[in-house]
TIDREN-715152 format. One line per field, with one value per residue (C-alpha): x, y, z; residue number from 0; residue in three letters. Coordinates in Angstrom, 1 decimal, decimal comma, padded with zeros to 4 digits, always signed. Layout:
% residues N
u	c(X	...)
v	c(Y	...)
w	c(Z	...)
pos	c(NUM	...)
code	c(Ala	...)
***
This chain:
% residues 410
u	c(+056,8	+060,2	+062,1	+061,9	+065,0	+065,1	+065,6	+068,4	+070,1	+070,0	+071,6	+074,3	+075,3	+076,5	+077,7	+079,8	+082,7	+082,2	+083,4	+080,9	+078,1	+079,0	+081,6	+081,4	+079,4	+078,3	+075,0	+073,4	+074,1	+072,7	+069,6	+069,0	+069,2	+067,0	+064,3	+064,2	+063,9	+061,2	+059,3	+059,5	+058,1	+055,3	+054,6	+054,4	+052,1	+049,8	+049,9	+049,0	+046,2	+044,8	+044,8	+043,1	+040,4	+040,0	+039,8	+037,2	+035,0	+035,2	+033,6	+035,3	+038,8	+041,2	+041,7	+045,5	+045,2	+043,8	+046,9	+049,5	+051,9	+055,4	+058,2	+061,5	+063,6	+066,2	+069,4	+069,9	+072,7	+071,5	+073,7	+072,9	+074,5	+075,4	+077,3	+076,3	+073,4	+072,9	+069,2	+066,9	+063,9	+060,9	+059,1	+055,6	+054,8	+052,8	+055,4	+052,7	+054,4	+055,9	+057,8	+057,2	+060,1	+062,7	+061,1	+062,3	+065,5	+066,3	+069,9	+070,1	+068,2	+065,9	+067,9	+071,2	+070,2	+069,3	+072,7	+074,4	+072,4	+073,2	+077,0	+076,7	+075,0	+078,0	+080,1	+081,7	+082,4	+081,1	+084,5	+084,8	+081,4	+082,3	+085,5	+083,6	+081,0	+083,7	+085,6	+082,6	+080,3	+082,4	+080,0	+081,4	+079,5	+080,9	+081,2	+078,9	+076,2	+076,4	+076,0	+072,9	+071,5	+072,1	+070,7	+067,4	+067,0	+066,9	+063,2	+062,6	+064,6	+062,5	+059,3	+060,5	+061,8	+058,5	+056,1	+053,4	+054,2	+052,0	+050,5	+052,4	+055,6	+055,9	+059,7	+062,0	+065,8	+068,0	+071,6	+074,3	+077,5	+080,2	+080,8	+083,4	+082,1	+084,1	+082,9	+084,5	+087,7	+088,2	+087,0	+084,9	+083,1	+079,4	+076,9	+074,2	+071,3	+069,3	+065,8	+064,3	+060,9	+059,1	+055,5	+052,4	+052,9	+056,5	+058,0	+061,0	+060,8	+063,5	+061,7	+064,4	+068,0	+069,4	+072,9	+074,1	+077,4	+076,6	+074,8	+072,7	+069,2	+068,4	+069,2	+067,2	+064,3	+064,1	+064,2	+061,5	+059,3	+059,6	+058,6	+055,6	+054,6	+054,7	+052,1	+054,1	+052,0	+053,5	+056,5	+056,4	+060,1	+063,0	+066,3	+069,3	+073,1	+073,9	+073,2	+073,9	+070,8	+068,4	+066,5	+065,7	+064,5	+062,3	+060,7	+059,6	+058,0	+057,0	+056,7	+055,3	+058,1	+060,5	+064,1	+066,2	+070,0	+071,8	+073,4	+075,7	+077,3	+077,6	+079,4	+081,6	+082,5	+083,1	+085,5	+087,6	+088,9	+089,8	+093,1	+093,1	+093,7	+090,5	+088,3	+086,5	+085,8	+084,6	+082,3	+080,9	+080,3	+078,6	+076,4	+075,0	+073,8	+071,8	+070,5	+069,0	+065,4	+064,4	+065,7	+066,4	+068,6	+070,4	+071,1	+072,6	+074,8	+076,0	+076,9	+078,8	+080,6	+081,7	+082,9	+085,0	+086,2	+085,4	+088,9	+090,6	+088,0	+086,2	+085,3	+083,1	+081,2	+080,7	+079,4	+076,8	+075,6	+075,3	+073,3	+071,3	+068,0	+068,6	+069,4	+066,5	+063,5	+064,6	+063,4	+059,8	+059,5	+059,3	+062,2	+060,6	+060,5	+064,0	+065,5	+064,1	+065,1	+068,3	+070,5	+070,5	+071,8	+068,9	+070,1	+073,7	+073,3	+072,0	+074,8	+077,3	+075,8	+076,0	+079,6	+080,6	+079,0	+080,8	+084,2	+085,6	+084,6	+087,1	+085,0	+081,9	+081,9	+078,6	+075,8	+073,7	+076,3	+076,3	+072,5	+072,3	+074,8	+073,2	+069,7	+070,6	+072,5	+069,7	+067,2	+069,3	+069,6	+065,8	+064,9	+065,8	+063,2	+060,6	+059,6	+058,5	+061,0	+061,2	+058,3	+056,6	+053,0	+054,0	+055,9	+052,9	+050,5	+052,7	+053,1	+049,3	+048,9	+051,6	+050,2	+046,5	+045,5	+048,2	+047,9	+044,9	+042,5	+042,6)
v	c(+132,4	+134,3	+135,5	+139,2	+141,1	+143,0	+139,7	+138,7	+142,1	+141,9	+138,4	+139,5	+142,4	+139,8	+137,1	+138,6	+136,4	+133,1	+131,2	+132,8	+132,1	+128,7	+127,4	+124,5	+126,5	+129,2	+131,0	+128,3	+125,5	+127,7	+128,6	+124,9	+123,9	+126,8	+126,2	+122,4	+122,9	+125,6	+123,3	+120,4	+122,5	+123,5	+119,9	+119,0	+121,9	+120,8	+117,2	+118,3	+120,5	+117,7	+115,4	+118,0	+118,4	+114,6	+114,3	+117,2	+115,9	+112,2	+111,2	+107,8	+109,3	+108,0	+110,5	+110,4	+112,0	+115,2	+115,6	+115,2	+118,1	+119,0	+117,1	+118,8	+117,6	+115,0	+115,5	+114,0	+114,3	+114,5	+114,4	+116,9	+118,6	+121,4	+119,1	+117,4	+119,1	+118,7	+119,1	+119,4	+117,2	+118,1	+115,4	+114,9	+113,3	+110,4	+109,7	+109,8	+112,4	+111,1	+113,8	+114,0	+116,3	+114,2	+110,8	+108,6	+106,6	+108,9	+110,0	+111,8	+114,9	+114,5	+115,6	+114,1	+110,7	+112,4	+114,1	+110,7	+109,1	+112,1	+111,7	+107,9	+108,5	+110,4	+107,3	+108,0	+105,0	+104,6	+105,5	+108,5	+109,8	+109,3	+111,4	+114,0	+114,5	+114,6	+117,3	+119,4	+119,1	+117,5	+114,5	+111,2	+108,5	+105,0	+103,5	+100,7	+103,1	+104,9	+101,5	+100,9	+104,3	+103,5	+100,0	+101,7	+102,4	+098,6	+098,5	+101,5	+099,8	+096,6	+098,6	+100,6	+097,6	+095,8	+098,7	+098,4	+099,9	+101,5	+099,1	+100,8	+102,7	+103,8	+103,9	+101,9	+102,2	+099,2	+099,4	+098,0	+099,0	+097,1	+097,2	+095,4	+093,3	+091,3	+087,7	+084,8	+086,7	+087,9	+090,9	+090,0	+092,0	+092,2	+094,0	+096,5	+096,4	+099,6	+100,1	+103,5	+104,0	+107,0	+107,0	+108,2	+111,7	+111,9	+111,7	+109,5	+106,8	+104,5	+101,1	+099,2	+097,9	+094,5	+093,3	+090,0	+088,2	+087,1	+088,7	+086,9	+086,0	+084,2	+087,2	+089,6	+087,2	+087,3	+091,1	+091,4	+088,8	+090,8	+094,0	+092,2	+090,8	+094,3	+095,4	+096,5	+095,0	+096,6	+098,5	+100,1	+100,7	+099,3	+101,1	+099,0	+099,1	+095,8	+093,9	+090,2	+088,0	+090,9	+090,8	+087,1	+087,7	+090,7	+088,9	+086,1	+088,5	+091,5	+090,0	+093,2	+095,5	+097,1	+096,8	+099,8	+099,7	+102,8	+104,4	+106,5	+103,4	+101,8	+104,9	+105,1	+101,4	+101,8	+104,7	+102,6	+100,8	+104,1	+106,0	+109,7	+110,8	+109,1	+109,5	+112,7	+111,5	+108,0	+109,6	+111,9	+108,9	+106,9	+109,9	+109,8	+106,3	+106,9	+110,4	+109,1	+109,9	+106,3	+102,8	+102,4	+105,5	+104,2	+100,9	+102,8	+104,9	+101,7	+100,3	+103,5	+103,3	+099,8	+100,8	+103,6	+102,1	+098,4	+097,3	+099,4	+098,9	+095,6	+095,2	+098,4	+097,2	+093,8	+095,3	+097,5	+094,7	+092,2	+094,7	+096,1	+094,8	+096,8	+099,9	+100,1	+100,4	+104,1	+104,8	+103,9	+107,0	+110,8	+113,0	+113,8	+110,2	+109,5	+112,1	+110,3	+106,7	+107,7	+107,1	+105,8	+109,1	+109,4	+106,3	+107,2	+110,5	+108,6	+106,1	+109,0	+110,0	+106,4	+106,0	+109,1	+107,6	+104,3	+105,3	+106,1	+102,8	+100,6	+097,6	+096,9	+094,4	+092,9	+093,2	+094,9	+097,7	+098,2	+098,3	+101,0	+103,3	+102,8	+103,3	+106,5	+107,9	+107,0	+108,7	+111,9	+111,7	+111,3	+114,3	+116,4	+114,7	+117,3	+117,9	+115,6	+114,9	+117,4	+117,5	+114,7	+115,6	+115,4	+112,2	+110,6	+111,6	+110,0	+106,8	+106,7	+106,8	+104,1	+101,9	+102,7	+099,5	+099,7	+103,1	+104,0	+106,6	+110,0)
w	c(+150,3	+150,5	+153,6	+154,3	+153,0	+156,3	+158,1	+155,7	+156,0	+159,8	+159,7	+157,3	+159,5	+162,1	+159,7	+156,9	+155,8	+153,8	+156,8	+159,1	+156,6	+155,2	+157,7	+160,1	+162,6	+160,3	+159,7	+157,5	+160,1	+162,9	+160,9	+160,0	+163,6	+164,8	+162,1	+162,7	+166,5	+166,0	+163,7	+166,1	+168,9	+166,6	+165,8	+169,5	+170,3	+167,5	+168,8	+172,3	+171,1	+169,0	+172,1	+174,2	+171,5	+171,2	+175,0	+175,2	+172,4	+173,2	+176,5	+176,4	+176,1	+178,8	+181,6	+181,3	+177,8	+179,4	+181,5	+178,7	+178,6	+177,5	+179,2	+178,4	+175,5	+174,5	+172,6	+169,1	+166,6	+163,1	+160,1	+157,4	+154,4	+156,7	+159,0	+162,3	+164,0	+167,8	+168,2	+171,2	+170,4	+172,5	+174,5	+176,0	+179,3	+177,8	+175,0	+172,4	+170,3	+167,0	+165,1	+161,4	+160,4	+162,2	+162,9	+165,7	+165,0	+162,0	+162,0	+158,6	+157,6	+154,6	+151,6	+152,6	+151,1	+147,8	+147,8	+148,4	+145,6	+143,3	+144,0	+143,4	+140,1	+138,8	+139,2	+142,6	+144,8	+148,4	+149,8	+147,5	+148,6	+152,2	+151,8	+149,8	+152,5	+155,2	+153,3	+152,3	+155,4	+158,1	+158,1	+159,0	+157,1	+156,6	+153,2	+154,3	+155,4	+152,0	+150,3	+152,4	+151,2	+147,6	+148,0	+148,8	+145,0	+144,2	+145,0	+142,8	+140,0	+140,3	+140,1	+137,2	+135,3	+135,6	+135,1	+132,4	+129,0	+126,3	+123,8	+120,9	+120,4	+116,8	+117,0	+119,3	+119,5	+120,6	+121,5	+123,8	+125,5	+127,4	+131,1	+133,3	+136,2	+138,8	+138,8	+140,5	+141,3	+137,7	+135,7	+132,6	+130,0	+130,1	+127,9	+129,0	+126,6	+126,4	+124,9	+124,3	+122,7	+121,2	+122,3	+120,5	+121,9	+120,5	+124,0	+124,5	+127,2	+128,5	+128,4	+130,3	+130,4	+130,9	+131,9	+130,4	+129,6	+126,1	+123,2	+120,6	+119,4	+122,6	+124,7	+122,6	+122,4	+126,2	+126,2	+123,5	+125,2	+128,5	+126,7	+125,2	+128,6	+130,0	+127,4	+124,4	+121,6	+118,5	+117,2	+113,7	+113,3	+115,2	+114,9	+115,6	+115,4	+113,7	+116,9	+116,4	+116,3	+116,7	+113,4	+113,9	+117,5	+116,7	+113,7	+116,0	+118,6	+116,4	+112,9	+111,3	+112,6	+110,1	+111,2	+110,3	+110,6	+111,9	+108,8	+110,9	+112,3	+108,9	+107,6	+110,6	+110,3	+106,6	+107,1	+109,5	+106,4	+104,7	+104,9	+105,8	+102,2	+100,8	+103,8	+102,7	+099,2	+100,4	+103,0	+100,3	+098,0	+100,8	+101,6	+098,0	+098,7	+101,9	+100,9	+097,6	+097,1	+096,1	+096,8	+093,1	+093,0	+096,1	+094,4	+091,5	+093,8	+095,5	+092,1	+091,3	+094,6	+093,9	+090,4	+091,9	+095,2	+095,0	+094,1	+096,8	+099,6	+098,9	+102,6	+102,5	+099,4	+100,9	+104,2	+102,5	+100,2	+103,1	+105,1	+102,3	+103,6	+106,8	+104,8	+102,4	+104,9	+105,1	+101,6	+102,3	+104,4	+103,9	+105,0	+108,3	+109,3	+107,8	+110,1	+113,1	+112,1	+110,2	+113,2	+116,8	+118,0	+120,3	+122,3	+121,8	+123,6	+126,5	+126,3	+126,5	+129,8	+131,1	+129,9	+131,8	+135,0	+134,6	+133,2	+136,7	+138,1	+136,3	+137,1	+139,2	+142,1	+141,0	+138,5	+141,3	+141,7	+137,9	+137,9	+140,5	+138,7	+135,3	+136,6	+138,5	+135,5	+133,2	+135,5	+135,4	+131,6	+131,0	+133,2	+130,2	+128,0	+128,3	+124,7	+121,8	+119,1	+116,3	+113,8	+115,5	+114,5	+110,8	+111,4	+113,2	+110,4	+107,8	+109,9	+110,3	+106,5	+106,0	+108,8	+109,0	+110,7	+113,4	+114,9	+117,2	+115,9	+117,7)
pos	c(0	1	2	3	4	5	6	7	8	9	10	11	12	13	14	15	16	17	18	19	20	21	22	23	24	25	26	27	28	29	30	31	32	33	34	35	36	37	38	39	40	41	42	43	44	45	46	47	48	49	50	51	52	53	54	55	56	57	58	59	60	61	62	63	64	65	66	67	68	69	70	71	72	73	74	75	76	77	78	79	80	81	82	83	84	85	86	87	88	89	90	91	92	93	94	95	96	97	98	99	100	101	102	103	104	105	106	107	108	109	110	111	112	113	114	115	116	117	118	119	120	121	122	123	124	125	126	127	128	129	130	131	132	133	134	135	136	137	138	139	140	141	142	143	144	145	146	147	148	149	150	151	152	153	154	155	156	157	158	159	160	161	162	163	164	165	166	167	168	169	170	171	172	173	174	175	176	177	178	179	180	181	182	183	184	185	186	187	188	189	190	191	192	193	194	195	196	197	198	199	200	201	202	203	204	205	206	207	208	209	210	211	212	213	214	215	216	217	218	219	220	221	222	223	224	225	226	227	228	229	230	231	232	233	234	235	236	237	238	239	240	241	242	243	244	245	246	247	248	249	250	251	252	253	254	255	256	257	258	259	260	261	262	263	264	265	266	267	268	269	270	271	272	273	274	275	276	277	278	279	280	281	282	283	284	285	286	287	288	289	290	291	292	293	294	295	296	297	298	299	300	301	302	303	304	305	306	307	308	309	310	311	312	313	314	315	316	317	318	319	320	321	322	323	324	325	326	327	328	329	330	331	332	333	334	335	336	337	338	339	340	341	342	343	344	345	346	347	348	349	350	351	352	353	354	355	356	357	358	359	360	361	362	363	364	365	366	367	368	369	370	371	372	373	374	375	376	377	378	379	380	381	382	383	384	385	386	387	388	389	390	391	392	393	394	395	396	397	398	399	400	401	402	403	404	405	406	407	408	409)
code	c(Unk	Unk	Unk	Unk	Unk	Unk	Unk	Unk	Unk	Unk	Unk	Unk	Unk	Unk	Unk	Unk	Unk	Unk	Unk	Unk	Unk	Unk	Unk	Unk	Unk	Unk	Unk	Unk	Unk	Unk	Unk	Unk	Unk	Unk	Unk	Unk	Unk	Unk	Unk	Unk	Unk	Unk	Unk	Unk	Unk	Unk	Unk	Unk	Unk	Unk	Unk	Unk	Unk	Unk	Unk	Unk	Unk	Unk	Unk	Unk	Unk	Unk	Unk	Unk	Unk	Unk	Unk	Unk	Unk	Unk	Unk	Unk	Unk	Unk	Unk	Unk	Unk	Unk	Unk	Unk	Unk	Unk	Unk	Unk	Unk	Unk	Unk	Unk	Unk	Unk	Unk	Unk	Unk	Unk	Unk	Unk	Unk	Unk	Unk	Unk	Unk	Unk	Unk	Unk	Unk	Unk	Unk	Unk	Unk	Unk	Unk	Unk	Unk	Unk	Unk	Unk	Unk	Unk	Unk	Unk	Unk	Unk	Unk	Unk	Unk	Unk	Unk	Unk	Unk	Unk	Unk	Unk	Unk	Unk	Unk	Unk	Unk	Unk	Unk	Unk	Unk	Unk	Unk	Unk	Unk	Unk	Unk	Unk	Unk	Unk	Unk	Unk	Unk	Unk	Unk	Unk	Unk	Unk	Unk	Unk	Unk	Unk	Unk	Unk	Unk	Unk	Unk	Unk	Unk	Unk	Unk	Unk	Unk	Unk	Unk	Unk	Unk	Unk	Unk	Unk	Unk	Unk	Unk	Unk	Unk	Unk	Unk	Unk	Unk	Unk	Unk	Unk	Unk	Unk	Unk	Unk	Unk	Unk	Unk	Unk	Unk	Unk	Unk	Unk	Unk	Unk	Unk	Unk	Unk	Unk	Unk	Unk	Unk	Unk	Unk	Unk	Unk	Unk	Unk	Unk	Unk	Unk	Unk	Unk	Unk	Unk	Unk	Unk	Unk	Unk	Unk	Unk	Unk	Unk	Unk	Unk	Unk	Unk	Unk	Unk	Unk	Unk	Unk	Unk	Unk	Unk	Unk	Unk	Unk	Unk	Unk	Unk	Unk	Unk	Unk	Unk	Unk	Unk	Unk	Unk	Unk	Unk	Unk	Unk	Unk	Unk	Unk	Unk	Unk	Unk	Unk	Unk	Unk	Unk	Unk	Unk	Unk	Unk	Unk	Unk	Unk	Unk	Unk	Unk	Unk	Unk	Unk	Unk	Unk	Unk	Unk	Unk	Unk	Unk	Unk	Unk	Unk	Unk	Unk	Unk	Unk	Unk	Unk	Unk	Unk	Unk	Unk	Unk	Unk	Unk	Unk	Unk	Unk	Unk	Unk	Unk	Unk	Unk	Unk	Unk	Unk	Unk	Unk	Unk	Unk	Unk	Unk	Unk	Unk	Unk	Unk	Unk	Unk	Unk	Unk	Unk	Unk	Unk	Unk	Unk	Unk	Unk	Unk	Unk	Unk	Unk	Unk	Unk	Unk	Unk	Unk	Unk	Unk	Unk	Unk	Unk	Unk	Unk	Unk	Unk	Unk	Unk	Unk	Unk	Unk	Unk	Unk	Unk	Unk	Unk	Unk	Unk	Unk	Unk	Unk	Unk	Unk	Unk	Unk	Unk	Unk	Unk	Unk	Unk	Unk	Unk	Unk	Unk	Unk	Unk	Unk	Unk	Unk	Unk	Unk	Unk	Unk	Unk	Unk	Unk	Unk	Unk	Unk	Unk	Unk	Unk	Unk	Unk	Unk	Unk)
***
């Protein structure tokens, strides 16, 4: 339902300048106050009417119910995104009225908490949010109160992190990035481990994230065990970025899973050894390896690369040969699947959102503070996941042919 344009035109005849409309005591603030008070009065009238009906229809209703009437109002200051609102809250004689729009003891209008959480998700500190709300809306909220508001998401995080998962995710991406956390009066590096799955419907799903000080097989074993305990029984392809200890961990929990290294990362790491003059030609030679049609052709291209560049860049050749078992799973699949598992760009795009949220923090005072920011930023990032990944139907059909005993029948 929209507001009549005649009503809007009538209001704008009296309130014309931006200050008169959006200012401290402008039109929007006055409208908000008037609408809330009108709604509260309607709530009270409905409440009294309900009591009268109950008293009329129920012979055992206490006699005092029949005499319940309005009893003036009380003043209450409510903080909102339009500033502080001084409201007249209607009362009833028997004090049985419990407002729904503005419950008793509530001091912030619904929507303000969401705005605080939204600002927090961008990486702003509690004090920065306090100053921002003061500058924008004239609302005086302490940093400790803002911290209490953002702490309310902890229960949501706990429920999200322990929610049941689907039995199978055909493709799962694993990655990690560094955050700085204050611990025992010093700042240390910790890693945030992120897991994103592609479900049977082709939709991406953030399965969880974990913050830990050390990385290795033991850490990843714990993550994978937790995923399995939450219902994830099988992964067809795991896409990883050379994470230390991961292949051993995944083979112990999901022994049938194929582990595919991120080729984009391999190329990027290889080019770090190459001078500017040779970078374009080396990149072209490496591309001939991973775009080969078969693993045999790829091996020949690697031999050719070694013959041309092995003397000048032995570290690149050594890296590709050492990681060859994590390169070749790619060649078992058709081009449609290769494009999906070719890179961890899916998870890297999420990481870029998370890094933007944490880059202004410098360091976090605790793991919990980091968890709140990462969860809220991740929630914002995943809101854009509204479509299945490209050519998913074709990809799923090919996976079903390659793994007939592992994918459920339609």
